C-alpha positions as CSV (number, residue, x, y, z in Angstrom):
1,M,-113.3,63.7,79.8
2,P,-114.6,67.1,79.4
3,E,-118.2,68.1,80.3
4,T,-119.5,69.4,77.0
5,S,-122.9,69.4,77.9
6,P,-125.0,69.2,81.1
7,S,-126.2,66.1,79.9
8,V,-122.6,64.3,79.7
9,Y,-121.6,62.9,83.2
10,S,-117.8,62.9,83.8
11,R,-115.4,60.8,85.2
12,R,-114.4,63.4,87.5
13,R,-118.0,64.1,89.0
14,I,-119.0,60.3,89.4
15,L,-115.5,59.8,91.3
16,T,-115.6,63.0,93.5
17,S,-119.3,62.0,94.4
18,L,-117.7,58.7,96.0
19,P,-117.0,59.8,99.6
20,A,-120.8,61.1,99.5
21,T,-122.7,57.7,98.6
22,P,-125.4,56.4,99.6
23,L,-125.7,54.4,102.9
24,C,-125.6,51.0,101.3
25,A,-122.2,51.9,99.6
26,L,-121.1,53.4,102.9
27,A,-121.8,50.3,104.3
28,I,-119.8,48.3,101.6
29,G,-116.9,50.2,102.7
30,R,-117.0,49.6,106.0
31,A,-117.2,45.7,105.0
32,A,-114.6,46.1,102.7
33,A,-112.0,47.9,105.7
34,Q,-112.4,44.8,107.9
35,T,-111.1,42.1,104.9
36,E,-108.7,44.7,103.3
37,T,-104.9,44.1,103.6
38,P,-103.7,46.9,105.7
39,T,-101.6,49.9,104.6
40,P,-98.1,49.6,105.4
41,T,-96.4,52.0,107.7
42,A,-93.7,54.2,107.0
43,S,-91.5,52.5,109.3
44,E,-92.6,49.5,108.0
45,I,-91.7,49.9,104.5
46,Q,-88.2,51.4,105.7
47,A,-87.6,48.1,107.3
48,A,-88.9,46.0,104.3
49,L,-86.3,48.1,102.1
50,K,-83.4,48.5,104.8
51,D,-81.8,45.0,104.3
52,A,-83.7,44.0,101.1
53,R,-82.0,41.6,98.4
54,G,-83.0,42.0,94.8
55,T,-85.1,44.4,92.9
56,K,-88.0,45.7,94.8
57,L,-91.4,47.1,93.8
58,V,-92.8,50.0,96.0
59,L,-96.6,50.9,95.2
60,L,-96.6,54.7,96.1
61,G,-100.1,55.2,94.8
62,T,-102.6,52.7,94.0
63,G,-105.9,54.9,93.2
64,A,-107.0,56.6,89.8
65,G,-108.1,60.2,89.6
66,P,-108.8,63.0,89.2
67,V,-110.1,62.7,92.9
68,P,-110.0,65.2,95.6
69,M,-107.5,64.3,98.7
70,V,-110.6,64.2,100.7
71,P,-109.8,62.4,104.4
72,S,-111.9,59.3,103.4
73,R,-109.5,58.7,100.5
74,R,-107.4,55.7,101.2
75,R,-105.3,55.9,98.1
76,F,-103.0,58.4,96.6
77,M,-102.8,58.7,92.9
78,T,-100.8,56.5,90.6
79,S,-97.0,56.1,91.2
80,H,-94.6,53.5,91.7
81,V,-90.7,53.2,92.3
82,M,-88.3,50.4,91.7
83,L,-85.1,49.7,93.7
84,S,-82.4,47.9,92.5
85,N,-78.4,47.7,93.6
86,G,-79.2,50.9,95.3
87,A,-80.8,53.0,92.1
88,A,-84.1,54.0,92.1
89,Y,-86.7,54.0,89.1
90,V,-89.8,56.4,89.4
91,L,-92.8,55.5,87.4
92,D,-95.5,58.4,87.1
93,F,-96.4,61.4,89.4
94,G,-100.0,61.5,90.8
95,L,-100.6,63.7,93.8
96,G,-98.9,62.5,96.7
97,V,-95.9,61.0,94.9
98,T,-93.3,63.0,96.5
99,N,-94.6,62.7,100.1
100,E,-95.3,59.0,99.9
101,F,-91.6,58.5,98.1
102,A,-89.9,60.3,101.1
103,R,-92.0,58.0,103.3
104,T,-90.1,54.9,101.9
105,G,-86.6,56.1,103.4
106,I,-85.1,55.7,99.9
107,E,-82.5,58.9,99.2
108,F,-83.3,61.3,96.5
109,G,-80.1,60.9,95.2
110,A,-80.7,57.1,94.4
111,V,-83.0,58.0,91.8
112,R,-81.3,57.3,88.4
113,S,-84.4,57.5,85.7
114,I,-88.1,58.7,86.0
115,F,-90.7,57.7,83.4
116,V,-94.0,58.9,82.7
117,T,-96.9,56.8,81.0
118,H,-99.0,59.8,79.7
119,H,-99.8,63.2,80.4
120,H,-103.1,62.8,82.6
121,P,-102.9,64.8,86.2
122,D,-103.1,61.5,88.0
123,H,-100.1,60.5,86.4
124,N,-97.9,63.6,86.3
125,V,-99.2,66.4,88.3
126,E,-96.0,66.2,90.7
127,Y,-93.5,65.6,88.0
128,G,-92.5,69.3,88.5
129,P,-92.5,69.3,92.3
130,F,-90.9,65.8,92.6
131,L,-87.9,67.3,90.8
132,V,-87.8,70.5,92.6
133,I,-88.2,69.0,96.2
134,G,-85.6,66.1,95.0
135,W,-83.2,68.7,93.8
136,V,-83.1,70.1,97.0
137,N,-82.9,66.9,98.9
138,G,-79.9,65.3,96.9
139,L,-81.9,64.4,93.5
140,K,-78.6,64.1,91.1
141,H,-78.3,66.5,88.3
142,A,-77.7,63.5,85.6
143,V,-81.2,62.3,86.4
144,K,-83.2,61.2,83.0
145,A,-86.7,61.5,82.2
146,Y,-88.4,59.3,79.6
147,G,-92.0,60.0,78.5
148,P,-94.5,60.8,75.5
149,P,-94.7,64.2,74.0
150,P,-94.5,67.2,74.6
151,L,-92.6,65.9,78.0
152,K,-89.6,68.0,76.6
153,Q,-91.5,71.1,76.5
154,M,-93.0,70.6,79.5
155,T,-90.0,70.0,81.3
156,A,-88.6,73.2,79.9
157,D,-92.0,75.2,81.1
158,I,-91.3,73.7,84.7
159,F,-88.0,75.1,85.0
160,A,-89.1,78.1,83.4
161,A,-91.6,78.6,86.3
162,Y,-89.5,77.7,89.1
163,R,-86.3,79.6,88.1
164,T,-86.7,82.1,90.7
165,T,-87.6,79.8,93.6
166,I,-84.7,77.4,92.3
167,D,-81.8,80.3,92.3
168,F,-82.8,81.4,95.7
169,W,-82.6,77.8,97.2
170,A,-79.2,77.7,95.3
171,E,-77.9,81.1,96.9
172,D,-79.4,79.9,100.2
173,F,-78.4,76.5,100.7
174,K,-75.2,77.2,98.7
175,I,-75.9,74.4,96.0
176,A,-75.4,74.2,92.4
177,P,-79.1,75.1,90.8
178,L,-81.2,72.5,88.6
179,H,-82.1,74.3,85.5
180,S,-82.2,71.4,83.2
181,L,-82.8,67.5,82.8
182,D,-81.9,65.2,80.2
183,V,-85.5,64.2,78.7
184,S,-85.9,61.6,76.2
185,E,-89.3,61.6,74.4
186,V,-91.2,58.1,73.6
187,S,-93.5,57.9,70.5
188,A,-93.2,54.4,69.7
189,A,-93.0,50.6,70.8
190,G,-89.6,49.6,71.5
191,A,-86.5,49.8,73.3
192,V,-86.5,52.8,75.9
193,M,-83.4,52.9,77.9
194,Q,-80.5,50.6,79.3
195,D,-78.0,50.9,82.0
196,E,-76.1,48.2,84.3
197,N,-79.2,47.6,86.4
198,V,-82.3,47.5,83.8
199,K,-83.6,47.4,80.4
200,V,-86.6,49.1,79.4
201,S,-89.2,48.9,76.9
202,A,-92.6,50.4,75.9
203,V,-95.6,49.7,74.0
204,I,-98.6,51.8,72.7
205,V,-102.0,51.3,74.9
206,N,-105.1,52.5,74.3
207,H,-106.4,55.4,76.2
208,P,-108.4,58.0,74.4
209,P,-108.1,60.6,73.5
210,V,-104.5,60.6,74.9
211,K,-101.9,59.7,72.1
212,P,-99.4,58.4,72.7
213,A,-100.1,56.6,76.0
214,L,-97.4,54.3,77.2
215,G,-96.8,50.6,79.2
216,Y,-93.6,49.8,80.0
217,R,-91.4,46.9,81.1
218,F,-88.3,46.7,83.4
219,D,-86.2,43.8,82.8
220,F,-83.8,44.1,85.7
221,H,-80.8,41.4,86.6
222,D,-83.4,39.1,88.9
223,R,-87.1,39.9,87.7
224,S,-89.1,41.4,84.9
225,I,-92.0,44.2,86.1
226,A,-94.5,45.4,83.3
227,F,-96.8,48.3,83.8
228,S,-100.0,48.4,81.7
229,G,-100.7,52.4,82.1
230,D,-104.0,53.5,81.6
231,T,-105.8,51.2,79.0
232,T,-108.1,49.0,77.7
233,P,-107.3,45.4,77.5
234,L,-104.9,45.0,74.9
235,E,-102.8,42.0,73.1
236,A,-99.9,44.4,73.1
237,V,-99.8,44.6,77.2
238,A,-100.1,40.8,77.5
239,H,-97.1,40.6,74.6
240,L,-95.2,43.6,76.7
241,A,-95.6,41.1,80.0
242,K,-94.7,38.1,78.1
243,G,-93.3,35.9,80.9
244,A,-92.8,38.8,83.6
245,D,-92.4,37.9,87.1
246,V,-95.1,41.0,87.8
247,L,-97.8,42.8,85.9
248,V,-99.1,45.7,87.5
249,H,-102.3,46.3,85.4
250,E,-105.1,48.9,86.0
251,A,-108.5,47.7,86.9
252,M,-111.9,48.7,87.1
253,Y,-114.9,46.9,88.8
254,A,-117.7,48.0,86.4
255,P,-120.8,46.7,88.8
256,A,-119.6,49.1,91.8
257,V,-119.0,52.0,89.0
258,Q,-122.5,51.0,87.5
259,S,-124.0,51.4,91.2
260,F,-122.9,54.7,91.8
261,V,-124.0,56.0,88.5
262,R,-127.4,54.5,89.4
263,A,-127.5,56.2,92.5
264,E,-126.7,59.6,91.1
265,I,-129.7,59.0,88.6
266,A,-131.7,58.2,91.9
267,H,-131.0,61.6,93.2
268,G,-131.6,63.9,90.4
269,Q,-128.2,64.0,88.6
270,P,-128.4,64.6,84.9
271,V,-126.7,61.4,84.3
272,R,-126.2,59.6,80.8
273,F,-125.5,56.2,82.2
274,D,-124.7,54.5,78.8
275,A,-122.3,57.2,77.6
276,F,-120.6,57.3,80.8
277,M,-120.0,53.4,81.0
278,A,-119.0,53.8,77.2
279,H,-116.5,56.5,78.3
280,M,-115.2,53.9,81.0
281,N,-115.2,50.9,78.8
282,A,-113.3,52.6,75.9
283,D,-110.5,53.7,78.4
284,H,-110.2,51.3,80.9
285,S,-110.0,47.8,81.7
286,D,-112.6,45.5,83.5
287,V,-110.7,43.5,86.4
288,E,-111.9,40.2,84.7
289,A,-110.3,41.3,81.4
290,V,-107.1,42.2,83.2
291,G,-107.0,38.5,84.5
292,R,-107.2,37.1,80.8
293,I,-104.5,39.4,79.8
294,A,-102.3,38.2,82.9
295,Q,-103.2,34.8,82.1
296,E,-102.2,35.0,78.3
297,A,-98.7,37.0,79.6
298,G,-97.8,34.0,81.5
299,V,-96.9,36.3,84.5
300,K,-96.4,35.0,88.0
301,T,-98.0,37.8,89.9
302,L,-100.8,40.2,88.8
303,V,-100.9,43.3,90.8
304,L,-104.2,45.3,90.6
305,S,-103.8,48.9,90.6
306,H,-105.1,52.2,89.5
307,L,-107.9,50.8,90.9
308,T,-111.8,52.3,90.0
309,P,-113.6,53.0,92.3
310,E,-110.6,53.4,94.9
311,H,-112.8,52.0,97.9
312,G,-116.2,50.3,98.5
313,V,-115.0,47.1,96.6
314,T,-113.6,44.2,99.0
315,D,-110.0,42.8,98.1
316,A,-111.8,39.4,97.9
317,T,-114.1,40.6,95.4
318,W,-111.1,42.2,93.2
319,R,-109.5,38.8,93.5
320,R,-112.4,36.7,92.6
321,E,-112.8,38.7,89.6
322,A,-109.3,38.5,88.2
323,S,-108.8,35.2,89.1
324,K,-111.9,34.0,86.7
325,G,-109.2,34.4,83.9
326,F,-106.0,34.1,85.9
327,S,-104.5,31.3,87.7
328,G,-101.5,32.9,89.2
329,K,-100.9,35.1,92.5
330,I,-103.1,38.2,92.7
331,I,-102.2,41.2,94.7
332,V,-104.6,44.1,95.4
333,G,-102.3,47.0,95.3
334,R,-102.2,49.0,98.2
335,D,-100.1,52.3,98.9
336,L,-96.5,51.7,100.2
337,M,-97.1,48.0,99.5
338,V,-93.2,46.3,99.0
339,I,-93.4,43.7,96.0
């Protein structure tokens, strides 16, 4: 949200202030660290995927943005990869995705298709770097990209910006340069693509002022995985995820966000509490409402991701709030978690 005046408090300001919150919030963070599911190591995730049977979902980044990559940050920005029959499908490209993807041990050459939910930096900032670094590490020229407009122009601009670098590497490593990509723009709900492993569909979600913003569903042979993207609680998402095995949904815990805002007010920051919370409620989903969406959809497992705030709330709290409306399995997302 742009800062149009000193009295308008941006989401960036509140989130970047989290590592420097008052002692009470830091104490909450320490307590949370004792009860949270530990983040898997690279060796653990590689072992989990090495002999995996069936389709696997890996949460590459489970935090919201934009926030700095400070040492206290526990989650990278939003991104996911699905692995099925040796083919990989990547969704969103927040900061850190290229490194986290490499840590999974999945070969870049396994990437078949890539998808973008919407054009905010915490979802697309590494779209270009992933392509360039991926290319020199075996990313196939036939990879396809899907996402909202203007993805075609963005892709062309990325290749124009990196053309000199790509040409140098192509000469150095004696490989074919990557100068183009098959891009399909998605502007409406409906079918997106289908190959021998998966059928992908999309819906339009509510994330103003970004239009269009998308949620996706991936129907593999053995399981279905739906993603809300960034959105308020929507009937369209419940319909998209109807009967799915897994729903990955963004989640906000409003009391924690409110506490941070009030703490900033107490420290003299020019915060308009009502305006800031109105923005969050107009763009995002409170975790209790997320549970209701999952229950309406009838999914087996709800995965909470794109968490706001990204730390300072215990896993037990996230699960408790979501379970008020959902009776199925609830997973609080962790980077490099295999589902």
